[in-house]
C-alpha positions as CSV (number, residue, x, y, z in Angstrom):
1,M,11.6,-70.2,87.4
2,E,11.7,-73.5,85.5
3,F,14.8,-75.6,85.3
4,E,15.4,-78.2,82.6
5,E,16.2,-81.7,83.9
6,P,18.4,-83.5,84.5
7,I,19.5,-81.1,87.3
8,R,22.7,-81.6,89.1
9,I,23.5,-79.8,92.4
10,V,26.9,-79.3,94.1
11,S,28.2,-76.8,96.7
12,D,31.3,-75.3,98.1
13,L,33.7,-75.5,95.2
14,H,35.7,-72.6,96.8
15,F,37.2,-72.0,93.3
16,G,40.0,-69.5,93.8
17,H,40.9,-70.6,97.3
18,P,44.5,-71.9,97.4
19,G,43.3,-75.0,99.3
20,S,40.6,-76.0,96.9
21,L,40.9,-79.2,95.0
22,L,39.4,-77.5,92.0
23,A,42.4,-75.9,90.2
24,D,40.8,-75.4,86.8
25,A,37.1,-74.8,86.1
26,E,37.3,-77.2,83.1
27,Q,37.7,-80.0,85.7
28,L,34.0,-79.7,86.2
29,A,33.1,-80.6,82.7
30,P,32.9,-84.4,83.2
31,L,30.8,-83.9,86.3
32,F,28.0,-82.1,84.4
33,R,28.2,-83.9,81.1
34,G,24.6,-85.2,80.5
35,A,23.0,-82.6,82.7
36,A,20.7,-79.8,81.4
37,T,21.1,-77.6,84.5
38,A,24.0,-77.3,87.0
39,I,23.1,-75.6,90.3
40,F,26.0,-74.4,92.5
41,N,24.7,-74.1,96.0
42,G,26.9,-71.4,97.5
43,D,30.6,-70.8,98.1
44,T,31.3,-71.4,94.4
45,V,34.0,-68.7,94.3
46,E,35.8,-66.6,96.8
47,M,34.7,-63.0,97.7
48,R,35.5,-63.3,101.3
49,F,39.0,-62.0,100.8
50,L,39.4,-58.4,99.6
51,E,42.0,-59.5,97.0
52,D,39.6,-61.9,95.4
53,R,36.6,-59.7,94.9
54,S,37.8,-58.3,91.6
55,T,38.4,-61.8,90.2
56,A,35.4,-63.6,91.7
57,Y,33.1,-62.8,88.8
58,E,35.8,-63.9,86.3
59,D,36.0,-67.2,88.2
60,M,32.3,-67.6,88.1
61,E,32.3,-67.0,84.3
62,L,34.9,-69.8,83.9
63,V,32.7,-72.2,85.9
64,G,29.7,-71.2,83.8
65,E,31.7,-71.7,80.6
66,A,32.8,-75.2,81.7
67,C,29.1,-76.1,82.2
68,L,27.9,-74.6,79.0
69,G,30.6,-76.4,77.1
70,V,28.9,-79.7,78.0
71,G,25.4,-78.4,77.5
72,A,24.5,-77.6,81.1
73,R,23.0,-74.2,82.1
74,P,24.7,-72.9,85.2
75,V,22.7,-71.5,88.1
76,F,24.4,-69.9,91.0
77,V,23.1,-69.6,94.6
78,N,24.7,-67.2,97.0
79,G,26.8,-68.5,99.9
80,N,28.7,-66.8,102.7
81,H,31.9,-66.7,100.7
82,D,30.2,-65.3,97.6
83,P,27.2,-63.5,99.1
84,I,26.5,-61.2,96.1
85,I,27.6,-63.5,93.2
86,S,23.9,-64.0,92.2
87,S,20.4,-62.7,92.7
88,A,19.4,-66.1,94.1
89,N,19.7,-67.1,97.7
90,H,17.7,-70.3,97.3
91,V,16.0,-72.5,94.7
92,D,12.7,-74.5,95.0
93,L,12.6,-77.6,92.9
94,A,10.3,-80.6,92.3
95,D,7.1,-78.6,92.8
96,G,8.3,-77.4,96.2
97,S,9.5,-80.8,97.4
98,L,13.2,-79.8,97.3
99,L,14.6,-76.7,98.9
100,V,18.1,-75.8,97.8
101,T,19.9,-73.2,99.9
102,H,23.5,-72.8,101.1
103,G,22.8,-73.2,104.8
104,D,24.7,-70.3,106.3
105,M,21.4,-68.8,107.5
106,L,21.1,-71.8,110.0
107,F,23.5,-70.0,112.3
108,H,23.2,-66.4,113.5
109,D,26.9,-65.9,113.4
110,I,27.0,-67.7,110.0
111,S,30.2,-69.7,110.8
112,P,30.3,-70.4,114.6
113,W,33.7,-72.1,114.3
114,S,35.4,-69.0,112.8
115,S,37.4,-66.4,114.5
116,E,35.1,-63.8,113.0
117,A,31.9,-65.3,114.4
118,R,31.3,-62.6,116.9
119,L,31.8,-59.8,114.4
120,I,29.5,-61.5,111.9
121,G,26.9,-62.2,114.5
122,T,26.8,-58.5,115.5
123,A,26.5,-57.5,111.8
124,H,23.7,-60.0,111.3
125,T,21.8,-58.6,114.3
126,Q,22.2,-55.1,112.9
127,A,21.0,-56.2,109.4
128,L,17.9,-57.8,110.8
129,E,17.1,-54.7,112.9
130,E,17.4,-52.5,109.9
131,M,14.9,-54.6,108.0
132,G,12.3,-54.4,110.7
133,D,10.2,-57.0,112.5
134,D,8.7,-58.5,109.3
135,A,12.2,-59.8,108.3
136,F,11.8,-62.6,110.8
137,H,8.9,-63.9,108.9
138,D,10.1,-63.3,105.3
139,F,12.4,-66.1,104.0
140,E,14.1,-63.9,101.4
141,K,14.7,-61.1,103.8
142,R,16.2,-63.4,106.3
143,L,18.5,-64.9,103.7
144,N,19.5,-61.4,102.5
145,A,20.4,-60.4,106.1
146,S,22.7,-63.4,106.5
147,K,24.5,-62.5,103.2
148,R,24.9,-58.9,104.3
149,A,26.5,-60.1,107.6
150,A,28.9,-62.4,105.7
151,L,29.9,-59.5,103.4
152,S,30.6,-57.2,106.4
153,V,33.9,-59.0,107.3
154,E,36.7,-58.2,104.9
155,L,39.8,-60.4,105.2
156,H,43.2,-60.6,103.7
157,K,44.2,-64.0,102.4
158,S,47.6,-65.7,102.9
159,N,50.2,-65.7,100.2
160,L,50.3,-69.5,100.0
161,R,50.3,-70.9,96.5
162,R,47.9,-73.6,95.5
163,G,49.2,-77.1,96.3
164,R,49.8,-79.4,99.2
165,L,51.2,-76.7,101.4
166,A,48.0,-74.6,101.0
167,R,45.8,-77.6,101.7
168,G,47.8,-78.5,104.8
169,A,47.6,-74.9,106.0
170,T,43.8,-75.0,105.5
171,L,43.6,-78.1,107.7
172,L,45.8,-76.6,110.4
173,R,43.7,-73.5,110.4
174,E,40.6,-75.6,111.0
175,C,42.2,-77.2,114.1
176,W,43.4,-74.0,115.8
177,P,42.7,-72.7,118.4
178,P,42.0,-76.0,120.3
179,W,38.3,-75.2,120.9
180,R,37.7,-74.9,117.2
181,P,37.4,-78.6,116.3
182,L,35.0,-79.0,119.2
183,Q,32.9,-76.2,117.8
184,I,32.9,-77.7,114.4
185,L,31.8,-81.1,115.8
186,R,28.9,-79.3,117.6
187,V,27.9,-77.5,114.4
188,W,27.9,-80.8,112.5
189,A,25.7,-82.4,115.1
190,I,23.0,-79.7,115.2
191,T,22.9,-78.7,111.5
192,P,20.3,-81.3,110.3
193,S,17.9,-80.3,113.0
194,R,18.3,-76.7,112.2
195,A,17.7,-77.3,108.5
196,V,14.5,-79.1,109.4
197,A,13.4,-76.2,111.6
198,L,14.1,-73.8,108.8
199,A,11.9,-75.8,106.4
200,R,9.1,-76.1,108.9
201,V,8.9,-72.3,109.1
202,F,9.6,-71.2,105.6
203,R,9.1,-74.2,103.3
204,P,6.7,-76.6,105.2
205,R,5.9,-78.6,102.0
206,A,9.6,-79.4,101.3
207,R,10.5,-83.0,101.9
208,F,14.2,-82.5,101.0
209,I,16.6,-79.8,102.1
210,A,19.9,-79.6,100.2
211,I,22.6,-77.6,101.9
212,G,26.4,-77.2,102.0
213,H,28.3,-74.7,104.1
214,T,29.6,-77.0,106.9
215,H,31.7,-79.1,104.5
216,F,30.4,-82.2,106.2
217,G,28.7,-84.3,103.5
218,G,25.9,-86.7,104.4
219,I,22.3,-87.6,104.4
220,W,20.2,-87.3,107.6
221,R,16.7,-88.6,108.0
222,R,14.4,-86.5,110.1
223,P,11.0,-87.9,109.3
224,P,9.2,-86.9,107.2
225,R,12.2,-84.9,105.9
226,L,15.7,-85.6,104.6
227,V,18.6,-83.2,105.0
228,I,21.4,-83.6,102.4
229,N,24.7,-81.9,102.7
230,T,26.7,-82.1,99.5
231,G,30.1,-81.4,101.2
232,S,32.9,-79.4,99.7
233,F,35.8,-79.4,97.3
234,L,38.2,-78.5,100.1
235,P,40.6,-81.2,101.4
236,F,39.4,-83.9,103.8
237,S,35.7,-83.3,102.9
238,T,33.1,-85.7,101.4
239,R,31.8,-84.5,98.1
240,M,28.4,-85.4,96.7
241,C,26.3,-84.5,93.7
242,L,22.5,-84.5,93.7
243,E,20.6,-85.3,90.5
244,L,17.0,-84.5,90.0
245,A,15.4,-86.3,87.0
246,E,12.2,-88.1,86.1
247,G,10.7,-87.7,89.5
248,M,13.7,-89.1,91.4
249,L,16.3,-87.5,93.5
250,T,19.6,-89.4,93.4
251,A,22.8,-88.7,95.5
252,Y,26.1,-89.7,93.9
253,G,29.6,-89.5,95.3
254,I,32.1,-87.3,93.4
255,V,35.4,-88.8,92.4
256,K,38.5,-87.0,91.1
257,R,40.1,-88.4,88.0
258,R,43.1,-87.2,86.0
259,N,40.8,-85.3,83.6
260,G,38.6,-83.8,86.4
261,F,35.7,-84.6,88.6
262,E,32.9,-87.0,87.7
263,L,30.0,-88.8,89.2
264,G,30.9,-91.8,91.3
265,A,28.9,-94.5,92.9
266,R,25.2,-94.0,93.7
267,I,24.7,-93.4,97.4
268,A,21.0,-93.1,97.7
269,R,17.8,-92.6,95.6
270,F,14.4,-91.2,96.6
271,P,11.1,-90.3,94.9
272,A,11.1,-86.6,94.7
273,T,7.5,-86.1,95.8
274,K,5.9,-83.5,98.1
275,L,4.8,-84.3,101.6
276,K,1.4,-85.9,101.9
277,A,-1.2,-84.1,103.9
278,H,-1.0,-86.5,106.8
279,E,2.8,-86.1,106.9
280,G,2.8,-82.4,107.6
281,F,3.3,-80.7,111.0
């Protein structure tokens, strides 16, 4: 599939979550003004809670309309919070130089820091077993198995209304029980290496791996590859937007203004070229 440039990539809007900073899809319009394609790399909307599944597609349409209103075609990639919102679990860009995927597949239990990790891990094992041995060597089947595992856990959300209280409750939930912050730190530390290992197996020609999922935005150099996590729109998280245009991949900060979110300062810029033969593994 071809995508018209400029292409902008974000992740983890969590639109519909009471703790999300995105209260109205129209707040995205300034962020995608000037782009031809807007790629949402997972966890765009909320399907994790039973109460949200009936409205998740409506929320997705609102996000899409906000993009179309400024001339950007929306493309949705499945995440673990919205595992069946799209037919796409990954996107290959820049002639295979850039792999875009949510990142939940990097962990067998999808979200090791969550209280549901053991249940999800068991469901993931079952999904892989049902697919057969060839699933371990098929990228799309592995991605599908991780999405099936995420969908297996049906939760009920709190009754908190959007606002500071909901954002505070989200932070407290991340800090309890006491082992959870330590698990989160461990996940942050090992995520770049796991993303590189994923690319070595399934996308050996990819030079860049764009992920989300852990909400820890940043850029990690693992020669000859770069791992870029675009963060999230939940509180206390770094937010970044990647732009692919004219053979260059640029990372920008995202700033929140009164009228919505928009591109901030440029963080880094790279030639979006494939690995050379002598750089491979």
